[in-house]
Each structure stands twice: as structure tokens, then as C-alpha cells.
C-alpha positions, -999 to +999 in steps of 0.1 A: -480+454-388-512+440-402-513+405-417-515+403-454-547+391-471-538+358-488-555+354-522-559+331-551-568+337-587-589+313-608-586+320-645-555+335-661-566+348-695-563+385-704-584+398-675-570+373-651-534+382-659-542+419-655-557+413-621-527+392-610-502+418-621-522+446-604-524+426-571-486+419-571-475+454-582-501+476-565-512+458-532-483+453-507-509+442-482-521+413-504-502+381-511-513+363-543-503+328-533-519+307-561-529+310-597-550+283-613-560+279-649-566+248-671-542+262-697-518+281-675-492+302-692-462+288-674-437+314-686-459+343-675-467+329-640-430+319-634-419+355-642-446+368-619-431+347-590-463+331-579-457+305-552-483+279-563-492+273-599-520+249-607-542+237-635-571+229-611-589+253-589-590+227-560-554+239-552-571+271-541-603+256-526-583+232-504-558+257-491-569+270-456-545+300-459-563+315-489-592+337-477-601+356-508-605+344-544-606+364-577-626+346-604-617+356-640-628+325-660-652+325-689-687+337-680-703+302-685-682+288-656-689+315-631-718+301-612-702+266-605-670+282-594-687+308-572-707+280-555-675+259-550-655+288-536-683+299-513-687+263-500-649+265-492-656+295-471-636+320-491-645+356-500-652+362-537-645+387-564-660+376-597-659+393-631-691+401-649-716+387-658-722+361-631-745+343-656-769+350-685-799+335-667-815+351-636-821+317-620-784+308-622-775+342-606-799+335-578-782+301-573-749+319-569-763+345-545-779+317-524-746+299-522-728+330-511-755+339-485-755+304-471-717+304-467-717+339-452-688+351-474-684+385-490-692+387-527-682+415-551-690+417-589-666+433-613-686+463-625-654+483-626-668+515-641-683+524-608-647+528-596-635+549-625-623+583-612-642+603-638-674+583-635-672+583-597-669+620-598-701+623-618-718+600-594-708+622-564-719+654-581-753+639-590-758+624-556-747+657-539-775+676-558-751+700-576-770+696-609-804+694-592-829+666-600-815+645-629-836+644-660-815+627-687-786+602-685-766+597-717-741+569-720-718+562-750-700+529-752-681+521-785-653+496-790-623+505-813-626+472-833-650+444-835-640+413-815-628+381-830-660+365-845-653+333-826-660+353-795-696+362-805-715+329-801-706+323-765-704+360-754-741+364-745-746+389-773-743+427-774-767+434-745-754+407-721-717+411-729-712+446-741-741+467-726-741+450-692-717+477-679-739+504-692-770+491-676-751+489-643-737+524-648-772+538-654-785+522-621-754+534-603-756+571-614-793+574-612-799+555-579-831+542-596-842+511-614-850+507-651-888+505-655-891+502-693-869+503-724-869+503-762-841+491-784-834+500-820-806+477-832-788+468-864-758+451-880-739+480-895-703+470-890-699+434-901-726+412-918-710+381-904-722+392-869-758+389-881-751+353-893-740+346-857-774+358-844-762+391-829-761+429-838-732+453-835-750+487-831-778+499-810-797+528-795-815+521-762-839+545-746-849+538-710-875+551-685-864+550-648-887+543-619-881+579-606-892+594-639-858+602-654-848+591-688-818+573-702-801+570-736-774+545-743-757+543-777-733+514-784-713+501-813-687+474-818-663+495-838-652+531-840-618+529-858-606+559-837-604+544-802-624+533-772-652+558-770-665+560-734-686+591-723-714+599-699-735+630-693-762+637-667-785+667-673-806+680-644-827+709-632-797+730-622-771+720-648-752+691-662-720+671-658-701+652-684-672+627-684-654+628-717-630+604-732-596+600-716-565+601-738-528+591-734-519+628-730-539+661-728-517+680-752-533+700-780-512+708-811-523+738-831-507+745-865-518+760-899-529+725-908-553+722-879-557+714-842-547+680-831-552+660-799-546+623-790-571+597-799-589+579-770-573+549-756-576+518-778-580+492-750-605+489-722-575+477-700-558+511-706-589+532-704-601+516-671-567+509-656-573+529-625-609+515-622-596+479-622-571+487-595-597+506-574-623+478-575-598+453-562-587+478-536-623+481-524-627+443-524-596+436-503-606+464-480-640+447-474-621+414-468-601+431-441-630+450-425-657+424-432-679+451-447-703+442-475-690+453-510-707+482-527-716+461-557-728+426-554-750+398-566-782+418-566-766+444-589-755+417-613-791+403-613-806+437-620-782+443-650-790+409-665-827+414-662-823+447-681-802+429-708-829+403-712-856+429-717-834+447-742-831+415-763-868+410-761-874+446-772-851+442-802-867+409-813-903+421-808-897+457-820-916+472-791-910+487-756-906+462-729-911+465-691-882+453-669-897+430-642 
């Protein structure tokens, strides 16, 4: 019988709790020994049955048994924690984004490389069953040479306005997944982009220095084109769709719904609305990305998505912000 991977979790907010519950319920070959958070939910962690509960991450860093760490703290803390965990010689899974500044991301990458530990970034959409199917079809050549990539990303409701100032903004927080998804599906890099953005949902967002709606057109290094449309609010659910059009055909991943039933009556034809939460919509993706990470810890293989991918997505986000503010196309360098 193979020895269990012993893991620790730093950060037990909404995402951290989800990761902890997934590890305990879905990974019999992983033992979540320690959860650390400065404002730890004692009732929750007690019910979960975690052995060590701490308010300080040093309980994890100083434990020689723990070989893998999941980081789910606020984005502004990621770099310092990555560096500390790497120095402690432990493999790292970190939620996106690593940082909003390329230099800080390079600092984290350097710390990981120096320590020789594995490093995976939480771009979970690469692991979504539907999106992964699209990737395999495109890569296999079934639709020929891709010409156009279309991505739709719309939240059901605007976030709490207190979240906006420290979020990194629409491009860094919200679109970062879309930039990575485009790179993932196309296998190419973004060469140039143009953003048309506006505040159409809530004028308070403009007062906070952000926008809530955008159309982004992108030119890829291989000549293909991308279109990303994003919005902070739909009122009908979490709208997540992609389409790739090529020389031999196209493939599309539509919204997923709680059921696939269709009710037809004299009053109309009715189906379920899309899921209302990203946790529900990407439930299988969150599980699959951790499964991939712990598999890498066991086999010592490099994760499929790492620091360089995080750096590339942030560079695109920075160029998107520049395009919006200058109202002109920007090259991604």
C-alpha cells in the first residue's frame, strides 16, 4: 500500500474550505494534517476532523511530515507565502493570481526553482471536463487549423463592492482565467489586444476605479484571433461558454446546468438556468486540478500549469488595462 501524501492548507476562506473538503472527501491517498488561517473557523475545522489547527502558517512550515501545501490566502499574500513554503522544501499549489506585478511573480518562480520544489497554479478551467474536451479536439486537429477562439465569462451577480479595490480589477481578477484559457486552447501566445470597456452594471464600480463589462479582441502569435466578452452580472446564472472555429469545423462548450431536462408545454419550452456559483460550475475542475497536483507530488513530474503560465496571464492583463486606459491596441511583451 502506497504511503499517503501528507498535506497542509494555508488560508481557509471560501476557496480554502472547498479545497479542504475536497481533499478529505475525494482523496483517500492524501492526508490533510494541518489547516492554518489567521481567522480560523474553529467550528468548521473541528467538524472536518483536521488533526492540527493553527492561526500561523509556521505550524505547517516547521512540520517535517508535510510535503505538499495548498495556498488559498488573499492574492496580495501569495508571493511571501510561496517563498516561505519553498524555502521549507515543500511542494506548492497556489490559487491564482500569484501576484499583480510580473517582478513579484518572477520572485516567486525564482524561490521555487532555487528550492527545487514542484509548483502548480490554480488555473482550474484547464481541468474542466468540457473545456478539456475542447482542448483535445483542437489539439487533435479535428476542426483543422483554428481561426477564432470565443470565450464568454459572466458572473451571476456583482461581487461585494468592498472586494473591488483589492481585487486587482476586472482584468487581473476576473479575466485572468480567460487569458489562460485562450493560451491553453490555442497553444499560442497573445501578441496584441484591444479592449472596449464600460461601467454598465453599477456606477459605484466606476467610483472604485474599475469597470464591470468588456469586450476584448486578441491577435495570437500564430495568426489566429480571440474574442473574450465579460460582465460582472447576468441575473440568470454563471455564463461560461467557449467556441473554437477552424478550417474543418468548430467545437463549442455550452453552459452546464443542474439537470439536462427540457420541459415543453403550451406556455413554452423550459430548461434549467446555468449554475449560480463558480464552485458549483467548476466543481469537477477543482477536484481534477488537485488530483493532478498530488499525482505530480507522488511522481515528481512537473505540473502542467505553473509559474510561467501565471506570468503570461498577468502580462496580458496588464496590457488589457493599458489598452482600456489609452483607448488603443496594445502589444503584449
